[in-house]
C-alpha positions in Angstrom: -0.1 -0.2 -0.3 2.9 2.4 0.7 4.5 1.4 -2.7 1.2 2.5 -4.1 0.7 6.0 -2.8 4.6 6.6 -3.5 4.0 5.9 -7.0 0.8 8.2 -7.1 3.0 10.8 -5.4 5.5 10.2 -7.9 3.1 10.5 -11.0 1.6 13.7 -9.3 4.8 15.4 -9.2 5.6 14.4 -13.0 2.2 15.9 -13.8 2.8 19.1 -11.9 6.4 19.3 -13.9 4.2 18.9 -17.1 2.0 21.7 -16.0 4.9 24.3 -15.1 6.8 23.2 -18.1 4.0 23.6 -20.6 3.4 26.9 -19.1 6.7 28.1 -19.4 7.0 26.9 -22.9 4.0 28.8 -23.8 5.2 32.0 -22.3 8.5 31.5 -24.2 6.6 30.6 -27.5 3.5 32.4 -27.9 1.4 32.6 -30.8 3.1 34.5 -33.8 0.0 34.9 -36.1 -3.9 35.3 -36.2 -6.8 33.0 -35.3 -9.9 32.0 -37.5 -12.7 29.5 -36.7 -13.3 26.9 -39.4 -16.2 24.6 -38.5 -16.2 25.0 -35.0 -12.2 24.7 -35.1 -9.9 27.3 -34.0 -6.9 27.6 -36.6 -3.7 29.7 -36.1 -2.0 31.1 -39.3 0.7 33.7 -39.7 0.9 35.7 -43.3 3.2 38.3 -44.8 3.5 39.6 -48.2 1.7 40.2 -51.1 1.6 38.4 -54.7 0.8 35.0 -55.8 0.0 32.7 -52.4 2.0 30.2 -51.0 0.8 28.4 -48.2 3.4 26.5 -45.9 2.4 23.4 -44.1 4.7 21.9 -41.4 5.4 18.2 -40.5 5.2 16.2 -37.4 6.2 17.4 -34.1 6.2 20.7 -35.7 4.6 23.9 -36.0 4.4 27.2 -38.2 7.6 28.4 -36.4 9.5 25.8 -38.6 9.1 27.9 -41.6 9.9 31.1 -39.8 13.5 30.2 -39.1 13.7 29.0 -42.8 11.7 30.0 -45.8 9.0 31.9 -44.8 10.9 35.6 -44.6 12.5 35.2 -48.0 9.6 33.9 -49.8 7.1 36.8 -48.5 9.6 39.1 -50.3 8.2 38.0 -53.7 4.7 36.2 -52.5 1.9 36.5 -50.3 2.9 33.7 -47.8 0.5 31.9 -45.3 1.9 29.4 -42.7 -0.5 27.3 -40.9 -0.5 25.2 -37.5 -2.2 22.1 -38.8 -5.1 21.2 -36.6 -4.1 19.6 -32.8 -0.5 21.1 -33.4 1.3 24.4 -32.6 -1.9 27.0 -31.4 -4.6 25.3 -33.8 -7.3 23.3 -32.0 -7.7 19.7 -32.8 -11.3 18.6 -34.1 -13.3 16.3 -31.5 -14.3 13.0 -32.6 -12.7 10.8 -35.0 -9.1 11.0 -36.2 -8.7 14.1 -38.4 -7.1 12.4 -41.1 -5.2 14.5 -44.0 -8.3 14.6 -45.8 -10.1 16.2 -43.0 -7.5 18.6 -42.0 -7.2 19.6 -45.8 -10.8 20.5 -45.7 -10.2 22.6 -42.6 -7.2 24.3 -44.3 -9.4 24.9 -47.3 -11.9 26.6 -45.2 -9.4 28.6 -43.8 -8.3 29.7 -47.0 -11.4 30.4 -48.3 -12.2 33.0 -45.3 -8.8 34.9 -46.3 -10.2 35.0 -49.9 -7.0 33.0 -51.3 -7.1 32.0 -55.1 -4.8 29.6 -56.8 -2.6 29.0 -54.0 0.6 26.9 -54.4 0.6 24.6 -51.3 3.7 23.5 -49.7 4.2 20.8 -47.6 7.2 19.2 -45.3 6.9 15.7 -44.4 3.6 14.4 -42.8 2.0 17.3 -44.8 2.9 16.0 -48.2 0.0 13.6 -47.5 -2.1 16.6 -46.6 -1.3 18.8 -49.9 -2.3 15.6 -52.1 -5.0 15.4 -50.3 -6.2 18.7 -50.8 -5.5 18.3 -54.4 -7.6 15.5 -54.9 -10.6 17.1 -52.9 -10.6 20.5 -54.2 -8.7 20.4 -57.6 -10.3 23.8 -58.8 -8.9 25.6 -55.7 -5.0 25.3 -55.7 -2.6 26.1 -58.9 0.1 23.9 -58.0 2.1 22.0 -55.2 5.5 21.8 -53.5 6.3 18.5 -51.5 9.4 19.0 -49.2 10.6 15.4 -48.4 6.8 14.8 -48.5 5.1 11.6 -47.4 3.1 10.1 -50.1 2.9 6.4 -49.8 2.5 3.5 -47.0 5.5 2.1 -45.4 6.6 -0.8 -43.5 7.7 -1.1 -39.9 5.0 1.0 -38.2 5.9 3.9 -35.9 8.1 4.6 -32.8 7.1 2.8 -29.8 6.1 6.2 -27.9 3.3 6.8 -30.6 1.8 3.6 -29.9 1.9 3.8 -26.2 -0.1 7.2 -26.7 -2.8 5.2 -28.4 -3.3 2.8 -25.4 -6.6 4.0 -23.6 -6.2 5.6 -20.5 -2.4 4.5 -20.2 -1.5 7.0 -23.2 -3.1 9.8 -21.6 -1.2 8.7 -18.2 2.0 8.9 -20.3 1.5 12.0 -22.4 0.5 14.0 -19.2 3.3 12.8 -16.8 6.2 11.6 -18.5 6.4 13.0 -21.9 7.6 16.4 -21.2 10.4 15.6 -18.7 11.4 12.7 -20.6 11.3 14.6 -23.8 12.7 17.3 -22.8 16.0 15.7 -22.0 15.8 13.7 -25.5 14.7 16.7 -27.6 18.1 17.6 -29.1 19.2 14.1 -29.9 16.0 13.5 -32.0 16.5 16.7 -33.7 19.8 15.6 -34.7 18.5 12.3 -36.2 15.9 14.1 -38.4 19.0 16.5 -39.7 21.5 13.8 -39.9 23.8 13.8 -42.1 23.5 17.2 -41.6 24.2 19.7 -38.7 21.5 21.1 -36.8 21.7 25.0 -37.2 22.7 27.1 -34.4 19.6 27.9 -32.3 17.3 25.6 -34.1 15.3 24.9 -31.1 15.1 28.4 -29.9 13.6 29.6 -33.0 11.3 26.9 -34.1 9.9 26.3 -30.6 9.7 22.2 -31.5 9.4 21.8 -27.8 5.6 22.9 -28.3 5.2 19.6 -29.5 5.9 18.1 -26.0 2.4 19.6 -24.8 0.2 16.3 -23.7 -2.7 17.4 -26.3 -0.1 18.2 -28.9 1.8 15.1 -28.4 -1.6 13.0 -28.3 -2.4 14.6 -31.8 0.8 14.0 -33.2 1.0 10.3 -32.0 -2.4 9.7 -33.6 -1.4 11.3 -36.8 1.7 9.1 -37.1 -0.6 6.0 -36.3 -3.0 6.4 -38.7 -0.9 7.7 -41.8 0.6 4.8 -43.5 -2.9 2.8 -43.5 -4.5 6.4 -45.0 -1.9 6.6 -47.6 -2.4 2.9 -48.8 -6.1 4.0 -50.0 -5.2 7.7 -51.0 -2.0 6.7 -53.2 -4.2 4.7 -55.4 -5.7 8.0 -56.6 -2.6 10.2 -57.5 -2.9 9.3 -61.4 -5.9 11.8 -61.1 -3.9 14.8 -60.0 -3.5 17.2 -62.6 -1.6 20.1 -61.2 1.9 20.5 -61.3 4.1 19.4 -58.7 7.7 20.0 -57.6 9.1 17.3 -55.5 12.2 18.3 -53.4 14.1 15.3 -51.6 17.2 14.8 -49.7 19.3 11.9 -51.0 20.2 10.6 -47.4 16.4 11.2 -45.8 16.1 7.8 -44.0 12.7 9.3 -42.4 11.0 9.9 -45.6 13.2 8.1 -48.2 12.4 9.4 -51.8 12.5 5.7 -53.2 9.4 4.9 -51.3 7.5 8.2 -51.5 8.5 11.1 -54.2 9.8 8.4 -56.7 6.9 6.4 -56.8 4.7 9.7 -56.7 6.8 10.9 -59.7 5.4 7.6 -61.5 1.9 8.1 -60.9 1.4 12.2 -61.3 3.1 12.5 -64.8 2.9 16.4 -64.2 5.6 16.3 -61.7 9.4 17.4 -61.5 12.1 16.0 -58.9 15.0 17.7 -57.7 17.4 16.0 -55.1 19.9 17.4 -52.8 22.8 15.2 -52.2 24.0 14.7 -48.9 21.1 15.8 -47.4 18.8 14.3 -44.9 14.9 15.4 -44.0 15.1 18.9 -43.0 16.3 20.0 -46.4 14.7 23.6 -46.3 16.7 24.5 -43.2 20.2 23.1 -44.7 19.3 24.5 -48.3 17.4 27.4 -47.5 18.2 29.8 -50.2 18.2 27.1 -52.8 14.7 25.8 -51.8 13.4 29.5 -52.1 14.9 30.0 -55.3 13.4 26.6 -56.7 10.1 27.3 -55.3 10.0 31.2 -56.7 11.0 29.8 -60.2 8.3 26.9 -59.9 5.8 29.6 -58.9 6.6 32.0 -61.8 5.9 29.2 -64.4 2.6 28.2 -62.9 1.7 32.2 -63.2 2.9 32.8 -66.6 0.4 34.6 -68.8 -2.1 32.7 -70.6 -0.6 33.5 -73.8 3.1 32.3 -72.8 2.0 28.9 -71.5 1.4 27.7 -75.1 4.9 28.7 -76.0 6.2 26.8 -72.9 4.4 23.7 -73.2 7.2 21.9 -74.9 9.9 22.7 -72.6 7.5 21.7 -69.5 6.8 18.1 -71.2 10.3 17.9 -71.5 11.1 18.7 -68.0 8.7 16.4 -66.9 10.1 13.5 -68.2 13.9 14.2 -68.0 15.7 12.5 -65.1 15.7 14.1 -61.7 18.2 16.7 -61.2 20.8 16.3 -58.4 22.2 19.2 -56.4 25.3 18.9 -54.7 25.3 20.2 -51.0 26.4 24.0 -50.6 
C-alpha cells in the first residue's frame, strides 16, 4: 500500500512538472499570428507579403515556426505567404471525435483559405503534410494552382511507428503517459531527436530556440502528433491509389540521404503516378532540406511559382519545355 501511494505521489509530481513546463514553454513561444474559426475549430496562421499565394504546412512534431526560421521571410518578399499550424499542432485546435485524417485536415485548411479569400494557391507541405497537400489537390482540384512537397510523405511503409506513438494510443495509459512522462523525458532527449532528423547534416545553431519544437511535448499536441503518425500509412495505402488523378503541377524536393521519408518509397513513386511532376534531389542531405538549403529551396519554389503564373499566352510557347522537363531524369543538387 505504501508503494502504491508513493507511485501515485511520483506521478503527481510529474504531472505538476509537466504543467509547469507547458506554462513556461507557451510563455517562451507564444502564438505568432492570427486565428480564424473553421467548422468550429480555431486555427492559427501567420501571413506576410503580397502577390501569388504560397501556403506553408509543417510536418510531424512541428508548427508554423518551422518555416519562420527557414523559408517564410525570403518567400514573403515576392509572394503572399501563409503558414498554418495544422489542426492539433502549434496553437491550432484539434477537432473532436474521430481522427482528423489528412483529408479532414485539408478540408479545414481549405475553409481557412476561403475565409482569407485566397485564389489559386501553391501548397507547400513538409514531411507528414505531403499527404495533406495531396489530399487537398484530390478533394479541391479547382482551388489550388500547384504544389511543392518537401520530403513529403506520399505512400504507405513497412515497419510501423515509434513505440511512444503506439503507447500514446493505449486507452487511459496513453493519456497518463502524455500528461506525466512525455514532457520531462522528451525535454532531455529532444536535441538528439532533432539531430536524427537533420542527419547527416548539422543542426543549425539556435534551431530549437527559434522553431519552438518543444511545443510538441505538450500533452494534447503530443497525443495529436502520435495519432497522426499511427494512422498515416494505412490512410496513404488508399489515397496513393488516386494520384494518377492529380493534374496540377508538382515540384518534389528530397534529400538523397533522408532515411525518415526516403525518396524511393515516396516521391519517386509519386512521380511515376502523377505525370505533371518535377523532381529535384539534394545530395548529402537528410530530412530537413528547407533548413539546410534554405536559399536554394526558396529559389526553386520561386521559379516553380513563376512558371505556374505565366500569362496565358505564354503557356503554349512553354508547353514543350515543360513536357521535356517532366520526362527528363531528376536533377541532383550538390550540398552547398
